[in-house]
mmCIF file of the C-alpha atoms, coordinates in Angstrom:
data_MODEL
# 
_entry.id   MODEL 
# 
loop_
_atom_site.group_PDB 
_atom_site.id 
_atom_site.type_symbol 
_atom_site.label_atom_id 
_atom_site.label_alt_id 
_atom_site.label_comp_id 
_atom_site.label_asym_id 
_atom_site.label_entity_id 
_atom_site.label_seq_id 
_atom_site.pdbx_PDB_ins_code 
_atom_site.Cartn_x 
_atom_site.Cartn_y 
_atom_site.Cartn_z 
_atom_site.occupancy 
_atom_site.B_iso_or_equiv 
_atom_site.pdbx_formal_charge 
_atom_site.auth_seq_id 
_atom_site.auth_comp_id 
_atom_site.auth_asym_id 
_atom_site.auth_atom_id 
_atom_site.pdbx_PDB_model_num 
ATOM 1   C CA . MET A 1 1   ? -18.613 -4.427  -36.425 1.00 0.00 ? 1   MET A CA 1 
ATOM 2   C CA . ASP A 1 2   ? -18.199 -0.935  -37.826 1.00 0.00 ? 2   ASP A CA 1 
ATOM 3   C CA . ASP A 1 3   ? -20.027 -1.895  -41.030 1.00 0.00 ? 3   ASP A CA 1 
ATOM 4   C CA . ALA A 1 4   ? -23.326 -1.349  -39.217 1.00 0.00 ? 4   ALA A CA 1 
ATOM 5   C CA . ALA A 1 5   ? -22.538 2.324   -39.011 1.00 0.00 ? 5   ALA A CA 1 
ATOM 6   C CA . ASN A 1 6   ? -21.805 2.678   -42.732 1.00 0.00 ? 6   ASN A CA 1 
ATOM 7   C CA . ALA A 1 7   ? -24.972 1.258   -43.986 1.00 0.00 ? 7   ALA A CA 1 
ATOM 8   C CA . VAL A 1 8   ? -26.728 1.627   -47.669 1.00 0.00 ? 8   VAL A CA 1 
ATOM 9   C CA . ASP A 1 9   ? -30.348 2.576   -48.420 1.00 0.00 ? 9   ASP A CA 1 
ATOM 10  C CA . GLU A 1 10  ? -33.762 1.648   -47.224 1.00 0.00 ? 10  GLU A CA 1 
ATOM 11  C CA . ASP A 1 11  ? -36.058 1.384   -50.232 1.00 0.00 ? 11  ASP A CA 1 
ATOM 12  C CA . ALA A 1 12  ? -38.920 -0.093  -48.224 1.00 0.00 ? 12  ALA A CA 1 
ATOM 13  C CA . VAL A 1 13  ? -39.210 -1.566  -44.770 1.00 0.00 ? 13  VAL A CA 1 
ATOM 14  C CA . ASP A 1 14  ? -42.628 -3.219  -44.724 1.00 0.00 ? 14  ASP A CA 1 
ATOM 15  C CA . GLU A 1 15  ? -46.023 -2.979  -46.339 1.00 0.00 ? 15  GLU A CA 1 
ATOM 16  C CA . ASP A 1 16  ? -47.471 -1.546  -43.132 1.00 0.00 ? 16  ASP A CA 1 
ATOM 17  C CA . VAL A 1 17  ? -45.286 1.596   -43.298 1.00 0.00 ? 17  VAL A CA 1 
ATOM 18  C CA . VAL A 1 18  ? -47.318 4.725   -44.017 1.00 0.00 ? 18  VAL A CA 1 
ATOM 19  C CA . ASP A 1 19  ? -46.590 8.425   -44.263 1.00 0.00 ? 19  ASP A CA 1 
ATOM 20  C CA . GLU A 1 20  ? -48.847 9.959   -41.644 1.00 0.00 ? 20  GLU A CA 1 
ATOM 21  C CA . GLY A 1 21  ? -47.463 13.479  -41.982 1.00 0.00 ? 21  GLY A CA 1 
ATOM 22  C CA . ALA A 1 22  ? -46.215 15.662  -39.134 1.00 0.00 ? 22  ALA A CA 1 
ATOM 23  C CA . ALA A 1 23  ? -48.335 17.820  -36.864 1.00 0.00 ? 23  ALA A CA 1 
ATOM 24  C CA . THR A 1 24  ? -47.802 21.560  -37.309 1.00 0.00 ? 24  THR A CA 1 
ATOM 25  C CA . THR A 1 25  ? -47.955 24.638  -35.110 1.00 0.00 ? 25  THR A CA 1 
ATOM 26  C CA . GLU A 1 26  ? -50.114 27.693  -35.846 1.00 0.00 ? 26  GLU A CA 1 
ATOM 27  C CA . GLY A 1 27  ? -47.209 29.190  -37.769 1.00 0.00 ? 27  GLY A CA 1 
ATOM 28  C CA . GLY A 1 28  ? -47.040 26.158  -40.012 1.00 0.00 ? 28  GLY A CA 1 
ATOM 29  C CA . GLU A 1 29  ? -43.852 24.756  -38.462 1.00 0.00 ? 29  GLU A CA 1 
ATOM 30  C CA . GLU A 1 30  ? -43.600 21.121  -37.454 1.00 0.00 ? 30  GLU A CA 1 
ATOM 31  C CA . ALA A 1 31  ? -44.535 20.525  -33.817 1.00 0.00 ? 31  ALA A CA 1 
ATOM 32  C CA . VAL A 1 32  ? -41.920 18.102  -32.522 1.00 0.00 ? 32  VAL A CA 1 
ATOM 33  C CA . PRO A 1 33  ? -42.394 16.892  -28.928 1.00 0.00 ? 33  PRO A CA 1 
ATOM 34  C CA . GLU A 1 34  ? -39.588 17.941  -26.588 1.00 0.00 ? 34  GLU A CA 1 
ATOM 35  C CA . ASP A 1 35  ? -38.646 14.377  -25.626 1.00 0.00 ? 35  ASP A CA 1 
ATOM 36  C CA . VAL A 1 36  ? -38.328 13.533  -29.335 1.00 0.00 ? 36  VAL A CA 1 
ATOM 37  C CA . ARG A 1 37  ? -36.042 16.531  -29.936 1.00 0.00 ? 37  ARG A CA 1 
ATOM 38  C CA . LYS A 1 38  ? -33.831 15.482  -27.017 1.00 0.00 ? 38  LYS A CA 1 
ATOM 39  C CA . TYR A 1 39  ? -33.724 11.773  -27.876 1.00 0.00 ? 39  TYR A CA 1 
ATOM 40  C CA . GLU A 1 40  ? -30.116 10.705  -28.494 1.00 0.00 ? 40  GLU A CA 1 
ATOM 41  C CA . ARG A 1 41  ? -30.134 6.911   -28.485 1.00 0.00 ? 41  ARG A CA 1 
ATOM 42  C CA . PHE A 1 42  ? -29.055 6.336   -32.062 1.00 0.00 ? 42  PHE A CA 1 
ATOM 43  C CA . THR A 1 43  ? -26.875 9.386   -32.697 1.00 0.00 ? 43  THR A CA 1 
ATOM 44  C CA . LYS A 1 44  ? -23.881 7.110   -33.356 1.00 0.00 ? 44  LYS A CA 1 
ATOM 45  C CA . MET A 1 45  ? -25.811 5.811   -36.364 1.00 0.00 ? 45  MET A CA 1 
ATOM 46  C CA . ASP A 1 46  ? -26.007 9.189   -38.119 1.00 0.00 ? 46  ASP A CA 1 
ATOM 47  C CA . GLY A 1 47  ? -25.416 8.543   -41.815 1.00 0.00 ? 47  GLY A CA 1 
ATOM 48  C CA . ALA A 1 48  ? -26.289 4.861   -41.484 1.00 0.00 ? 48  ALA A CA 1 
ATOM 49  C CA . GLN A 1 49  ? -28.919 3.444   -43.810 1.00 0.00 ? 49  GLN A CA 1 
ATOM 50  C CA . TYR A 1 50  ? -31.367 0.644   -43.325 1.00 0.00 ? 50  TYR A CA 1 
ATOM 51  C CA . ASP A 1 51  ? -30.168 -2.111  -45.650 1.00 0.00 ? 51  ASP A CA 1 
ATOM 52  C CA . ARG A 1 52  ? -26.664 -2.329  -44.222 1.00 0.00 ? 52  ARG A CA 1 
ATOM 53  C CA . VAL A 1 53  ? -27.861 -2.089  -40.611 1.00 0.00 ? 53  VAL A CA 1 
ATOM 54  C CA . ASN A 1 54  ? -30.362 -4.827  -41.362 1.00 0.00 ? 54  ASN A CA 1 
ATOM 55  C CA . GLU A 1 55  ? -27.690 -6.981  -42.998 1.00 0.00 ? 55  GLU A CA 1 
ATOM 56  C CA . PHE A 1 56  ? -25.424 -6.564  -39.968 1.00 0.00 ? 56  PHE A CA 1 
ATOM 57  C CA . LEU A 1 57  ? -28.178 -7.671  -37.597 1.00 0.00 ? 57  LEU A CA 1 
ATOM 58  C CA . ARG A 1 58  ? -29.331 -10.553 -39.798 1.00 0.00 ? 58  ARG A CA 1 
ATOM 59  C CA . ASP A 1 59  ? -25.791 -11.953 -39.767 1.00 0.00 ? 59  ASP A CA 1 
ATOM 60  C CA . ARG A 1 60  ? -25.619 -11.913 -35.961 1.00 0.00 ? 60  ARG A CA 1 
ATOM 61  C CA . THR A 1 61  ? -29.150 -11.985 -34.540 1.00 0.00 ? 61  THR A CA 1 
ATOM 62  C CA . TYR A 1 62  ? -32.690 -13.076 -35.388 1.00 0.00 ? 62  TYR A CA 1 
ATOM 63  C CA . VAL A 1 63  ? -34.112 -9.532  -35.391 1.00 0.00 ? 63  VAL A CA 1 
ATOM 64  C CA . THR A 1 64  ? -34.331 -6.960  -38.157 1.00 0.00 ? 64  THR A CA 1 
ATOM 65  C CA . ALA A 1 65  ? -33.146 -3.362  -37.921 1.00 0.00 ? 65  ALA A CA 1 
ATOM 66  C CA . ARG A 1 66  ? -36.755 -2.202  -37.723 1.00 0.00 ? 66  ARG A CA 1 
ATOM 67  C CA . GLU A 1 67  ? -37.569 -4.590  -34.856 1.00 0.00 ? 67  GLU A CA 1 
ATOM 68  C CA . TRP A 1 68  ? -34.438 -3.630  -32.946 1.00 0.00 ? 68  TRP A CA 1 
ATOM 69  C CA . ALA A 1 69  ? -35.025 0.116   -33.269 1.00 0.00 ? 69  ALA A CA 1 
ATOM 70  C CA . ILE A 1 70  ? -38.730 -0.008  -32.455 1.00 0.00 ? 70  ILE A CA 1 
ATOM 71  C CA . ALA A 1 71  ? -38.269 -2.332  -29.472 1.00 0.00 ? 71  ALA A CA 1 
ATOM 72  C CA . ARG A 1 72  ? -35.817 0.195   -28.026 1.00 0.00 ? 72  ARG A CA 1 
ATOM 73  C CA . LEU A 1 73  ? -38.180 3.089   -28.704 1.00 0.00 ? 73  LEU A CA 1 
ATOM 74  C CA . CYS A 1 74  ? -41.083 1.230   -27.094 1.00 0.00 ? 74  CYS A CA 1 
ATOM 75  C CA . ALA A 1 75  ? -38.991 0.730   -23.962 1.00 0.00 ? 75  ALA A CA 1 
ATOM 76  C CA . ASP A 1 76  ? -37.922 4.383   -23.894 1.00 0.00 ? 76  ASP A CA 1 
ATOM 77  C CA . PHE A 1 77  ? -41.337 5.861   -24.631 1.00 0.00 ? 77  PHE A CA 1 
ATOM 78  C CA . ARG A 1 78  ? -43.268 3.784   -22.129 1.00 0.00 ? 78  ARG A CA 1 
ATOM 79  C CA . THR A 1 79  ? -45.503 5.675   -19.717 1.00 0.00 ? 79  THR A CA 1 
ATOM 80  C CA . GLU A 1 80  ? -47.611 4.572   -16.757 1.00 0.00 ? 80  GLU A CA 1 
ATOM 81  C CA . THR A 1 81  ? -50.521 3.987   -19.115 1.00 0.00 ? 81  THR A CA 1 
ATOM 82  C CA . GLY A 1 82  ? -48.622 2.206   -21.900 1.00 0.00 ? 82  GLY A CA 1 
ATOM 83  C CA . VAL A 1 83  ? -46.309 2.773   -24.854 1.00 0.00 ? 83  VAL A CA 1 
ATOM 84  C CA . GLU A 1 84  ? -46.614 6.006   -26.848 1.00 0.00 ? 84  GLU A CA 1 
ATOM 85  C CA . MET A 1 85  ? -46.908 4.217   -30.163 1.00 0.00 ? 85  MET A CA 1 
ATOM 86  C CA . THR A 1 86  ? -48.435 7.139   -32.062 1.00 0.00 ? 86  THR A CA 1 
ATOM 87  C CA . LYS A 1 87  ? -45.567 9.412   -31.019 1.00 0.00 ? 87  LYS A CA 1 
ATOM 88  C CA . ILE A 1 88  ? -43.018 6.757   -31.994 1.00 0.00 ? 88  ILE A CA 1 
ATOM 89  C CA . GLY A 1 89  ? -44.614 6.126   -35.369 1.00 0.00 ? 89  GLY A CA 1 
ATOM 90  C CA . GLU A 1 90  ? -45.062 9.772   -36.326 1.00 0.00 ? 90  GLU A CA 1 
ATOM 91  C CA . ASN A 1 91  ? -41.494 10.686  -35.346 1.00 0.00 ? 91  ASN A CA 1 
ATOM 92  C CA . LEU A 1 92  ? -39.650 7.521   -36.338 1.00 0.00 ? 92  LEU A CA 1 
ATOM 93  C CA . PRO A 1 93  ? -37.303 9.193   -38.889 1.00 0.00 ? 93  PRO A CA 1 
ATOM 94  C CA . ARG A 1 94  ? -36.361 11.829  -36.284 1.00 0.00 ? 94  ARG A CA 1 
ATOM 95  C CA . LEU A 1 95  ? -35.682 9.221   -33.608 1.00 0.00 ? 95  LEU A CA 1 
ATOM 96  C CA . VAL A 1 96  ? -33.703 6.683   -35.642 1.00 0.00 ? 96  VAL A CA 1 
ATOM 97  C CA . PRO A 1 97  ? -31.350 7.882   -38.423 1.00 0.00 ? 97  PRO A CA 1 
ATOM 98  C CA . PHE A 1 98  ? -31.712 4.769   -40.598 1.00 0.00 ? 98  PHE A CA 1 
ATOM 99  C CA . MET A 1 99  ? -35.527 4.769   -40.561 1.00 0.00 ? 99  MET A CA 1 
ATOM 100 C CA . THR A 1 100 ? -36.904 6.993   -43.326 1.00 0.00 ? 100 THR A CA 1 
ATOM 101 C CA . ASP A 1 101 ? -40.693 6.570   -43.106 1.00 0.00 ? 101 ASP A CA 1 
ATOM 102 C CA . THR A 1 102 ? -43.314 7.163   -40.467 1.00 0.00 ? 102 THR A CA 1 
ATOM 103 C CA . TYR A 1 103 ? -45.298 4.215   -39.065 1.00 0.00 ? 103 TYR A CA 1 
ATOM 104 C CA . THR A 1 104 ? -48.857 3.678   -37.939 1.00 0.00 ? 104 THR A CA 1 
ATOM 105 C CA . PRO A 1 105 ? -49.325 2.745   -34.266 1.00 0.00 ? 105 PRO A CA 1 
ATOM 106 C CA . GLN A 1 106 ? -50.377 -0.711  -35.483 1.00 0.00 ? 106 GLN A CA 1 
ATOM 107 C CA . ALA A 1 107 ? -47.089 -1.105  -37.382 1.00 0.00 ? 107 ALA A CA 1 
ATOM 108 C CA . VAL A 1 108 ? -45.114 -0.062  -34.298 1.00 0.00 ? 108 VAL A CA 1 
ATOM 109 C CA . ASN A 1 109 ? -46.984 -2.602  -32.185 1.00 0.00 ? 109 ASN A CA 1 
ATOM 110 C CA . GLN A 1 110 ? -46.428 -5.341  -34.772 1.00 0.00 ? 110 GLN A CA 1 
ATOM 111 C CA . ALA A 1 111 ? -42.672 -4.712  -34.850 1.00 0.00 ? 111 ALA A CA 1 
ATOM 112 C CA . ARG A 1 112 ? -42.447 -4.742  -31.056 1.00 0.00 ? 112 ARG A CA 1 
ATOM 113 C CA . SER A 1 113 ? -44.436 -7.982  -30.869 1.00 0.00 ? 113 SER A CA 1 
ATOM 114 C CA . SER A 1 114 ? -42.236 -9.576  -33.527 1.00 0.00 ? 114 SER A CA 1 
ATOM 115 C CA . PHE A 1 115 ? -39.128 -8.595  -31.560 1.00 0.00 ? 115 PHE A CA 1 
ATOM 116 C CA . GLU A 1 116 ? -40.503 -10.155 -28.369 1.00 0.00 ? 116 GLU A CA 1 
ATOM 117 C CA . ASP A 1 117 ? -41.454 -13.381 -30.176 1.00 0.00 ? 117 ASP A CA 1 
ATOM 118 C CA . LYS A 1 118 ? -37.981 -13.708 -31.708 1.00 0.00 ? 118 LYS A CA 1 
ATOM 119 C CA . VAL A 1 119 ? -36.216 -13.058 -28.398 1.00 0.00 ? 119 VAL A CA 1 
ATOM 120 C CA . THR A 1 120 ? -38.326 -15.767 -26.755 1.00 0.00 ? 120 THR A CA 1 
ATOM 121 C CA . THR A 1 121 ? -37.567 -18.246 -29.542 1.00 0.00 ? 121 THR A CA 1 
ATOM 122 C CA . ALA A 1 122 ? -33.856 -17.420 -29.553 1.00 0.00 ? 122 ALA A CA 1 
ATOM 123 C CA . GLY A 1 123 ? -33.750 -17.682 -25.769 1.00 0.00 ? 123 GLY A CA 1 
ATOM 124 C CA . ALA A 1 124 ? -35.305 -21.139 -25.796 1.00 0.00 ? 124 ALA A CA 1 
ATOM 125 C CA . THR A 1 125 ? -32.877 -22.264 -28.510 1.00 0.00 ? 125 THR A CA 1 
ATOM 126 C CA . PHE A 1 126 ? -29.848 -20.955 -26.647 1.00 0.00 ? 126 PHE A CA 1 
ATOM 127 C CA . LEU A 1 127 ? -30.912 -22.322 -23.274 1.00 0.00 ? 127 LEU A CA 1 
ATOM 128 C CA . TYR A 1 128 ? -31.585 -25.751 -24.730 1.00 0.00 ? 128 TYR A CA 1 
ATOM 129 C CA . GLY A 1 129 ? -28.139 -25.722 -26.317 1.00 0.00 ? 129 GLY A CA 1 
ATOM 130 C CA . ALA A 1 130 ? -26.575 -24.748 -22.999 1.00 0.00 ? 130 ALA A CA 1 
ATOM 131 C CA . MET A 1 131 ? -28.520 -27.375 -21.041 1.00 0.00 ? 131 MET A CA 1 
ATOM 132 C CA . SER A 1 132 ? -28.246 -30.198 -23.540 1.00 0.00 ? 132 SER A CA 1 
ATOM 133 C CA . GLY A 1 133 ? -24.628 -31.104 -22.917 1.00 0.00 ? 133 GLY A CA 1 
ATOM 134 C CA . PHE A 1 134 ? -23.677 -30.400 -26.531 1.00 0.00 ? 134 PHE A CA 1 
ATOM 135 C CA . PHE A 1 135 ? -21.021 -27.945 -25.351 1.00 0.00 ? 135 PHE A CA 1 
ATOM 136 C CA . THR A 1 136 ? -18.134 -28.365 -22.945 1.00 0.00 ? 136 THR A CA 1 
ATOM 137 C CA . ALA A 1 137 ? -17.691 -25.729 -20.239 1.00 0.00 ? 137 ALA A CA 1 
ATOM 138 C CA . GLU A 1 138 ? -14.925 -24.112 -22.304 1.00 0.00 ? 138 GLU A CA 1 
ATOM 139 C CA . GLU A 1 139 ? -17.033 -24.089 -25.465 1.00 0.00 ? 139 GLU A CA 1 
ATOM 140 C CA . LEU A 1 140 ? -19.920 -22.548 -23.554 1.00 0.00 ? 140 LEU A CA 1 
ATOM 141 C CA . ASP A 1 141 ? -17.607 -19.834 -22.225 1.00 0.00 ? 141 ASP A CA 1 
ATOM 142 C CA . ASP A 1 142 ? -16.435 -19.080 -25.762 1.00 0.00 ? 142 ASP A CA 1 
ATOM 143 C CA . LEU A 1 143 ? -20.019 -18.972 -26.991 1.00 0.00 ? 143 LEU A CA 1 
ATOM 144 C CA . MET A 1 144 ? -21.051 -16.643 -24.182 1.00 0.00 ? 144 MET A CA 1 
ATOM 145 C CA . TYR A 1 145 ? -18.124 -14.346 -24.950 1.00 0.00 ? 145 TYR A CA 1 
ATOM 146 C CA . GLU A 1 146 ? -19.088 -14.135 -28.626 1.00 0.00 ? 146 GLU A CA 1 
ATOM 147 C CA . VAL A 1 147 ? -22.768 -13.377 -28.071 1.00 0.00 ? 147 VAL A CA 1 
ATOM 148 C CA . THR A 1 148 ? -21.984 -10.941 -25.256 1.00 0.00 ? 148 THR A CA 1 
ATOM 149 C CA . GLU A 1 149 ? -19.706 -8.966  -27.574 1.00 0.00 ? 149 GLU A CA 1 
ATOM 150 C CA . VAL A 1 150 ? -22.523 -8.554  -30.100 1.00 0.00 ? 150 VAL A CA 1 
ATOM 151 C CA . ALA A 1 151 ? -24.978 -7.518  -27.382 1.00 0.00 ? 151 ALA A CA 1 
ATOM 152 C CA . LYS A 1 152 ? -22.511 -4.985  -25.931 1.00 0.00 ? 152 LYS A CA 1 
ATOM 153 C CA . PHE A 1 153 ? -21.890 -3.523  -29.380 1.00 0.00 ? 153 PHE A CA 1 
ATOM 154 C CA . LEU A 1 154 ? -25.617 -2.969  -29.934 1.00 0.00 ? 154 LEU A CA 1 
ATOM 155 C CA . LEU A 1 155 ? -25.924 -1.302  -26.521 1.00 0.00 ? 155 LEU A CA 1 
ATOM 156 C CA . GLU A 1 156 ? -22.985 0.967   -27.320 1.00 0.00 ? 156 GLU A CA 1 
ATOM 157 C CA . VAL A 1 157 ? -24.557 1.912   -30.658 1.00 0.00 ? 157 VAL A CA 1 
ATOM 158 C CA . GLU A 1 158 ? -27.723 2.837   -28.764 1.00 0.00 ? 158 GLU A CA 1 
ATOM 159 C CA . GLY A 1 159 ? -25.650 5.213   -26.656 1.00 0.00 ? 159 GLY A CA 1 
ATOM 160 C CA . VAL A 1 160 ? -24.996 3.140   -23.534 1.00 0.00 ? 160 VAL A CA 1 
ATOM 161 C CA . ASP A 1 161 ? -21.558 3.985   -22.137 1.00 0.00 ? 161 ASP A CA 1 
ATOM 162 C CA . LEU A 1 162 ? -20.051 0.739   -20.864 1.00 0.00 ? 162 LEU A CA 1 
ATOM 163 C CA . GLY A 1 163 ? -16.972 1.139   -18.673 1.00 0.00 ? 163 GLY A CA 1 
ATOM 164 C CA . VAL A 1 164 ? -14.291 -1.557  -18.581 1.00 0.00 ? 164 VAL A CA 1 
ATOM 165 C CA . SER A 1 165 ? -15.105 -2.530  -14.995 1.00 0.00 ? 165 SER A CA 1 
ATOM 166 C CA . GLU A 1 166 ? -18.815 -2.743  -15.819 1.00 0.00 ? 166 GLU A CA 1 
ATOM 167 C CA . GLU A 1 167 ? -18.088 -4.934  -18.839 1.00 0.00 ? 167 GLU A CA 1 
ATOM 168 C CA . LEU A 1 168 ? -15.894 -7.294  -16.831 1.00 0.00 ? 168 LEU A CA 1 
ATOM 169 C CA . ASP A 1 169 ? -18.436 -7.476  -14.017 1.00 0.00 ? 169 ASP A CA 1 
ATOM 170 C CA . ALA A 1 170 ? -21.272 -8.228  -16.448 1.00 0.00 ? 170 ALA A CA 1 
ATOM 171 C CA . GLU A 1 171 ? -19.217 -10.910 -18.197 1.00 0.00 ? 171 GLU A CA 1 
ATOM 172 C CA . GLU A 1 172 ? -18.349 -12.569 -14.896 1.00 0.00 ? 172 GLU A CA 1 
ATOM 173 C CA . ARG A 1 173 ? -21.967 -12.569 -13.733 1.00 0.00 ? 173 ARG A CA 1 
ATOM 174 C CA . ILE A 1 174 ? -23.123 -14.029 -17.050 1.00 0.00 ? 174 ILE A CA 1 
ATOM 175 C CA . SER A 1 175 ? -20.411 -16.724 -16.945 1.00 0.00 ? 175 SER A CA 1 
ATOM 176 C CA . SER A 1 176 ? -21.330 -17.573 -13.371 1.00 0.00 ? 176 SER A CA 1 
ATOM 177 C CA . VAL A 1 177 ? -24.989 -17.986 -14.275 1.00 0.00 ? 177 VAL A CA 1 
ATOM 178 C CA . MET A 1 178 ? -24.114 -20.171 -17.266 1.00 0.00 ? 178 MET A CA 1 
ATOM 179 C CA . ARG A 1 179 ? -21.888 -22.413 -15.113 1.00 0.00 ? 179 ARG A CA 1 
ATOM 180 C CA . GLU A 1 180 ? -24.828 -22.896 -12.769 1.00 0.00 ? 180 GLU A CA 1 
ATOM 181 C CA . VAL A 1 181 ? -27.133 -23.640 -15.707 1.00 0.00 ? 181 VAL A CA 1 
ATOM 182 C CA . ARG A 1 182 ? -24.717 -26.271 -17.004 1.00 0.00 ? 182 ARG A CA 1 
ATOM 183 C CA . ALA A 1 183 ? -24.312 -27.863 -13.561 1.00 0.00 ? 183 ALA A CA 1 
ATOM 184 C CA . GLU A 1 184 ? -28.067 -27.962 -12.944 1.00 0.00 ? 184 GLU A CA 1 
ATOM 185 C CA . SER A 1 185 ? -28.823 -29.375 -16.379 1.00 0.00 ? 185 SER A CA 1 
ATOM 186 C CA . ALA A 1 186 ? -26.123 -32.022 -15.922 1.00 0.00 ? 186 ALA A CA 1 
ATOM 187 C CA . GLU A 1 187 ? -27.817 -32.995 -12.686 1.00 0.00 ? 187 GLU A CA 1 
ATOM 188 C CA . LEU A 1 188 ? -31.100 -33.386 -14.540 1.00 0.00 ? 188 LEU A CA 1 
ATOM 189 C CA . ARG A 1 189 ? -29.378 -35.680 -17.025 1.00 0.00 ? 189 ARG A CA 1 
ATOM 190 C CA . ALA A 1 190 ? -27.342 -37.354 -14.232 1.00 0.00 ? 190 ALA A CA 1 
ATOM 191 C CA . GLU A 1 191 ? -24.152 -36.800 -16.207 1.00 0.00 ? 191 GLU A CA 1 
ATOM 192 C CA . GLU A 1 192 ? -20.606 -36.524 -14.978 1.00 0.00 ? 192 GLU A CA 1 
ATOM 193 C CA . VAL A 1 193 ? -19.802 -32.824 -14.823 1.00 0.00 ? 193 VAL A CA 1 
ATOM 194 C CA . GLU A 1 194 ? -16.897 -30.640 -13.801 1.00 0.00 ? 194 GLU A CA 1 
ATOM 195 C CA . CYS A 1 195 ? -17.742 -28.913 -10.538 1.00 0.00 ? 195 CYS A CA 1 
ATOM 196 C CA . PRO A 1 196 ? -17.600 -25.111 -10.972 1.00 0.00 ? 196 PRO A CA 1 
ATOM 197 C CA . ASN A 1 197 ? -16.208 -24.793 -7.422  1.00 0.00 ? 197 ASN A CA 1 
ATOM 198 C CA . CYS A 1 198 ? -13.582 -27.520 -7.044  1.00 0.00 ? 198 CYS A CA 1 
ATOM 199 C CA . GLY A 1 199 ? -12.863 -28.295 -10.709 1.00 0.00 ? 199 GLY A CA 1 
ATOM 200 C CA . HIS A 1 200 ? -13.196 -32.078 -10.227 1.00 0.00 ? 200 HIS A CA 1 
ATOM 201 C CA . SER A 1 201 ? -15.481 -34.232 -12.358 1.00 0.00 ? 201 SER A CA 1 
ATOM 202 C CA . HIS A 1 202 ? -18.238 -36.192 -10.658 1.00 0.00 ? 202 HIS A CA 1 
ATOM 203 C CA . VAL A 1 203 ? -21.781 -37.435 -11.173 1.00 0.00 ? 203 VAL A CA 1 
ATOM 204 C CA . PRO A 1 204 ? -24.224 -35.125 -9.366  1.00 0.00 ? 204 PRO A CA 1 
ATOM 205 C CA . GLU A 1 205 ? -26.238 -36.704 -6.578  1.00 0.00 ? 205 GLU A CA 1 
ATOM 206 C CA . GLU A 1 206 ? -29.870 -37.378 -7.414  1.00 0.00 ? 206 GLU A CA 1 
ATOM 207 C CA . SER A 1 207 ? -32.399 -34.957 -6.039  1.00 0.00 ? 207 SER A CA 1 
ATOM 208 C CA . THR A 1 208 ? -34.697 -36.306 -3.364  1.00 0.00 ? 208 THR A CA 1 
# 
């Protein structure tokens, strides 16, 4: 997964990217907000460039590099009154190494909305696959392991420090939830299913 950190050039991200220019102080120097100067989420991506980051994500997720980065920024720059979209857009190249242009607030909002729509669609697709009976319990475990590894990698790139015990605990909780999902969906379909507790196969009793 290291190819995401080696990435090649961003010629253009979207038509709604604009160069708004940076605010300046009385001395003519750029006025960069303190929280922007201290922001360290994507420091592991220093030297990365948009096209390769985007290619990495496209191969493993539904979202683009722009949607991923802006969704994270919108979560981090949320206040009691809303998301600081102007601040995000004006300082985007300072906040994310592989983003080279500033954005309008409207472009920031569009990218965040697109991210949310894709997560919803991907979630419905995955949950249907898990509930449909297309996968055995073992296949579902393998699938969960694979997608969890990608998710953990993206979190680590963002700067989240995941300890071994935390990783194992998260994986176990996710596996436990997925076993329950499979058991409940099997009950809905009245299929024979392997009990997650005793390991024996049986047809779930009908709900009354």
